[in-house]
Residue, then its C-alpha position, 0 to 999 in steps of 0.5 A: x548507467x548505474x544499479x540504483x539499489x535493486x533487490x539482489x536476485x532479481x532482474x537487474x534494470x541498468x537505467x540511465x537517470x539522466x534521461x529528462x522528464x519531457x522525454x516520457x510525455x509521448x509513451x505516458x498514456x500507454x503505460x498502465x501500472x501502480x506505483x508503491x512508495x514506501x519512505x519515513x518522515x522527511x525522506x524526500x518520499x513525498x515528493x519523489x511520489x509527487x514528482x514521478x505522478x507529474x512526469x508520467x500523468x499519473x494520480x497521486x495518492x496518499x490521504x484520500x484513502x483515509x478520506x474515502x474509507x472515512x467517508x464509505x465506512x462512516x469511520x472518523x478519519x482520525x482513527x482510520x490514521x492511527x490504524x495506520x499510523x500508530x503502534x498495534x497496542x493503541x489500535x487494540x483499544x479503539x471500539x472497533x479493532x485493528x482488524x476493522x480498520x486495516x479491513x476498511x483501509x485495504x478495501x478503500x486502497x484497493x478500489x481507489x489503485x484499481x484504476x491503474x496508473x497510480x502512484x501511492x506514497x505511505x505505509x503498507x502499498x507494497x503488503x496490498x498488492x502483493x502478487x499483482x505483476x504491474x507494481x512497481x515496488x519502492x522503497x525511497x531512504x534518505x540520510x538521518x542528519x539530512x532527515x533530521x535538519x528538515x524536522x528542524x527546520x519546520x518544527x523549529x526543534x533541536x537536532x536531538x529532538x528531531x532525532x529522537x521523533x525519527x527514531x520513534x516514527x521508525x520504531x513504530x513503523x516498523x512495529x506496525x507492519x510486524x505485528x499485523x504483516x509479519x514482514x520489516x518495512x526496511x526489509x529489501x525484499x519487499x521493494x523492487x528497488x531501494x533508493x536512497x536520497x543522498x548521492x542521488x538527487x531527487x531527479x535522479x531518483x525520479x527518473x529511475x522509477x519513470x523508466x523502470x516502470x516502462x519496462x514490459x515486467x510492470x505493464x497490466x496484462x489481463x492475468x495481471x489486472x483479474x488479480x487485481x479483481x479478485x483482490x478488490x473483491x476480496x476486501x470489498x467482501x471482508x469489509x462488509x463482514x468485519x464488523x459482524x465477523x472480524x476473524x474470517x479469511x477471504x479469497x476471490x477468484x472470477x467473481x467465486x468468493x470463499x469464505x473461511x470463519x471461525x465458528x461453530x457451525x453446530x452451534x451456530x447453524x444459521x451464521x454460515x447463512x447470514x455470511x452468504x447472504x451478505x457476500x452475495x449483497x457485494x456486486x460483483x459476487x456471483x457465488x458464495x462458498x462458506x466453510x467453518x474454521 
């Protein structure tokens, strides 16, 4: 038994990491949960995510979110990919701006994970799913030298070049999350567990995640599913409105949508009605309240 980098101040789950994958088979069908795995390049996070999904019978997603957003909103995938991976200063050069791309990606992401039994690996999962109790948020780390060795092998570059690329990538990911969400991806408090692949093997990490997600606090409830439904509906409305009103704040509760938009009602009295009509076109919306700010 061991404690695998669990966040101080949170409940500590003691897990036997040597349980075999086959022992989950009888239980996996009844678990309703979402697992997000935040990772850096060459950290073994992708391998961990795929192995966890295979063990539990979950769907594993990453790039699929961008493909769905690209198809649904008719935006080239390369722009959406850069919106997730490039520094915010680069995003400002895009015609639509980072707010629009983020709205599209958020809506596509929540539409996908809304089905539950999902393992998502990549950026921003922990930010998009704030307040959802049946989400297990994991951060997977690896030693820089181990990561560099993998990059050297794949791209046939020197150790110095591999280290330079990895440090640049880590810096851009941290800058992106800090400027868009006001949070650092390296902040352990964002996650339920931080797992270091070095002394812990990939098998250890996979087994830890598979056992932890079966704990009662990570199973979907009616209340937690409703919070997710509300987040999804708000994201869908924002994606519909963001081209016309990029500076809006939206929340939803039980199919009632409240929108705060930056405009002068005396100058643009018709805008509130336009926003309301557009929002009501979103499936699932029963009532819309618009407040100028």
